[in-house]
C-alpha positions in Angstrom: -69.8 -31.8 -36.1 -72.3 -32.2 -38.9 -72.0 -35.5 -40.9 -73.8 -37.2 -43.6 -74.1 -41.0 -43.9 -75.7 -43.3 -46.5 -76.0 -47.0 -46.2 -74.7 -49.3 -48.7 -76.5 -52.3 -47.3 -80.0 -52.8 -45.9 -78.6 -54.4 -42.5 -79.2 -52.1 -39.4 -75.5 -52.7 -38.5 -74.6 -50.6 -41.4 -75.5 -47.6 -39.3 -74.5 -48.6 -35.7 -71.0 -50.2 -36.1 -69.4 -47.7 -38.2 -70.7 -44.6 -36.5 -71.0 -45.6 -32.8 -69.0 -48.8 -32.1 -65.9 -48.8 -29.6 -63.9 -50.2 -32.7 -64.9 -47.3 -34.7 -63.8 -45.1 -31.9 -60.3 -46.7 -31.8 -60.0 -46.5 -35.5 -60.9 -42.8 -35.5 -64.2 -43.3 -37.5 -66.6 -42.8 -34.7 -67.3 -39.1 -35.1 -69.0 -38.9 -31.7 -66.0 -40.6 -29.9 -68.6 -42.5 -27.8 -67.7 -46.0 -26.8 -70.2 -48.1 -24.8 -69.2 -51.7 -24.2 -73.1 -52.6 -23.4 -74.0 -51.1 -26.9 -71.1 -53.1 -28.6 -72.3 -56.4 -26.9 -75.9 -55.7 -28.3 -74.4 -55.1 -31.8 -72.5 -58.4 -31.3 -75.3 -60.3 -30.2 -77.5 -59.1 -33.1 -74.7 -60.0 -35.5 -74.4 -63.4 -34.0 -77.9 -64.6 -34.7 -79.9 -65.2 -37.8 -83.2 -65.1 -35.9 -84.8 -61.8 -37.4 -87.0 -61.4 -34.3 -84.0 -61.6 -31.9 -82.0 -59.3 -34.0 -84.9 -56.7 -34.1 -84.7 -56.9 -30.1 -81.2 -56.3 -29.9 -81.2 -53.3 -32.3 -84.2 -51.9 -30.6 -82.4 -51.9 -27.2 -79.4 -50.4 -28.9 -81.7 -47.6 -30.4 -83.1 -47.0 -26.7 -79.5 -46.7 -25.5 -78.7 -44.1 -28.1 -81.9 -42.3 -27.4 -81.2 -42.2 -23.7 -77.6 -41.3 -24.1 -77.5 -39.1 -27.2 -74.2 -39.7 -28.6 -75.4 -38.2 -31.9 -78.7 -36.4 -32.9 -80.1 -37.3 -36.4 -81.3 -34.1 -37.8 -82.6 -35.1 -41.3 -83.2 -38.0 -43.7 -82.9 -38.0 -47.4 -85.5 -38.7 -49.7 -85.1 -40.2 -53.1 -87.3 -39.0 -55.9 -87.4 -40.3 -59.5 -89.1 -39.1 -62.5 -91.2 -41.9 -64.5 -93.3 -42.1 -67.6 -96.6 -44.0 -67.9 -95.5 -45.5 -71.1 -92.2 -47.0 -69.8 -92.6 -50.2 -67.9 -90.4 -52.5 -65.7 -87.7 -50.2 -64.7 -86.4 -51.5 -61.2 -85.3 -48.7 -58.8 -82.7 -50.3 -56.5 -83.1 -49.3 -52.6 -79.5 -48.1 -52.3 -79.0 -46.2 -55.6 -79.1 -47.3 -59.2 -81.7 -47.9 -61.8 -82.0 -51.2 -63.6 -83.1 -50.9 -67.2 -82.4 -54.6 -68.1 -86.2 -55.3 -68.3 -87.3 -51.9 -69.3 -90.0 -51.7 -72.2 -92.1 -49.0 -73.7 -95.8 -49.7 -74.4 
């Protein structure tokens, strides 16, 4: 199966839980139908802490598990391009879509 996915938050869990968790398998939203309780435990541990370095450790271990077991194979990543003009300043490009022109000005 070929599937596209775009994040709507910058949290790593936005990719892991919806696509590969056991809960997503049971709800029919896990396209790989892969369920690994150890993987889910890593996700839970990552979500249960506010320590950024500890979260990175848990997500790194989750990524290693994905690499070792290959429940999915990422084949591409989207790039965002935005035209600009040198005389227009203070346009804010949001990381997950949208452009803020609230402070835009022309020199």
